[in-house]
C-alpha positions, 0 to 999 in steps of 0.5 A: 263615589261608593260602590253602591252609588256606582251600582245604582247609577249603572242600574238606572242607566241600564233600565233606561237603555232597556226601555229605549226602543221596541227593537230588541237588537237596538235595546241589546246593543244599548244595554250590552256594555252596561250589563257587562259592567254590572255583571262582569263575564266573558260571554253573554247570550240572550235567546228568545223562543219562537212561538210554536217552534220548540227548541228554536230561538232567536239569538242576541249574543256577545263574543260567542262562537258561531257553532254554538248558535248553529248547533244549539238545537241539536245539543240543547238536551245536554244543556244543564243550564237550560234544564235548570232554569226552565224549572224555576222561571224568573229566578236567577240561578248560579251553576252551584244551584244547577248541579249538585257538585262541581264534578257533575258540571265538569263531567257534563257533555255541555261542559266538554262541548263548550271547551271544544268550541274554545269557550270554556264554561267554568261558571254560569249564571242564568235566568229564564224570563217567562214573557207569556204569550207562548214566549220565553227568553233566556239570559245567560252569563258565562265565565271562562275563569274559575271565579264564581258568580257571587250572591251579590251578582245574583241579586243584581240580576234578580233585581233587573229580571222584571224590566228584562221580561217587560223589555222582551215582551214589549219588543215581541208584542209591538216591535214588528207592528210599530216598525210598519208605521207611526207607533200609535197608529200601527197598534190599532191596525193590529186587530189582536191588540185591543188596547188603550193607550194613555199619555202621562198617563191620564189622558186617553189617546185612543182605543179600539172598538173591541176595548169599549165592548169589553169594558161594557161587558166586564164593568158596571157603569158605576165602576168607570171614572170620568175618563171612561176607564175603570177606577181600579185600572187607573189606580194600578196605572198610577202606581206603575207610573210612579215606579217608573214602569217597574215593580214587583212581578204581577204588578203589570197585570190585573185580573178579574174573575167572571161571576155573572152568568154570562161570564162564568168560566172566564177571567179578564186579564189586563196587561199594562205595557210601558212604551218608549217616549213619543214626542216627550210624552210617557205612553202606556198601553192596556191590553185586554184578554178574556181567558177561559178559567180551565186550560184546555188540553193542547191539540198536539197532545191529543195526538200523542196520548191515549183517550184515557190519558187525555182525560186524565190530563184534562183534570190535572189542568183543572187542578185535580190531584191524583187522589181526586182523579182516582176517586172520580173514576173509581181507579186505584191511586197506583193506576193514576200514578202510572198514567201520570208517569206515562204522560210525563214520558210522552210529553217530555216533562218532569212533573205536574207543575212543568206539564201545567206550565207548558200547557198554559204557555201553549194555550196563551200562544194561540190566543188572538 
């Protein structure tokens, strides 16, 4: 069997393992050996953030020293891996793309710390999975010997990033609920879910009353197919099912902008989730969320910023640039730039994009 054939077989088995359960511990146990075979490394770690607790993570690890986990939150600010991947979510990075030069890596506090723990960090490959809903996850591979991760290694992990993201999201969204009883019944005890579950995938199994209300609000009767679902959503579901539950980033979500008077300023987002098989049936869940178009200033930020800075942030979150803000308030551009730098410093972000991303994650984490 050729190397390409072996890789395709491993990737297929790994995808199956990653969708085998809604319990992340079980999923990771099933996938661990396959991940190491596909991306040979000495250490591996998966961490998943806890919504609302900055720097606090749940860890699923392989061969890593216990002090690494116990002290991570205290040392996180020195982790150049974390600092690099948060700037480029869903993009796999090698250490050569995280630091400007090999000597920078070797002189870093993180490099020295890992060596103190008996876990030499010579080469790293990592990706930040943007799970949404105020949650992110990091998957990192470490090599203790001087054998750099190749572009082929990077491409293999990049190809798996979508299914990894979906796995973490599904386990976080539904794992705790499903553990309390029969999976389908448990979903609908969870009032925030507001989803439709379909089988194979074109027979509707059940829906919440809230879902029916949202369909009536956002879709004209002429847009609904014979099963009572909008044809556009059925078409998207068919495309995802044909791909085995995976696809390009963004394919598992669909959005509509509110144009009618009663929907102005809102968007409807539908998230498609491929669930583990039940009694031989392929299951999907469709979750509906109404989102305000402008991201509000997080309440926690209002306590850190001056009233003028809060006002400035509110316009940044609406997509205004510095020049437009300066013209609107009749201020000098230099003054607005100074306000922005003060805001970045107070909030601990390194720029406008990071500020908007963090506000968006914080806001989505508060949605019911």
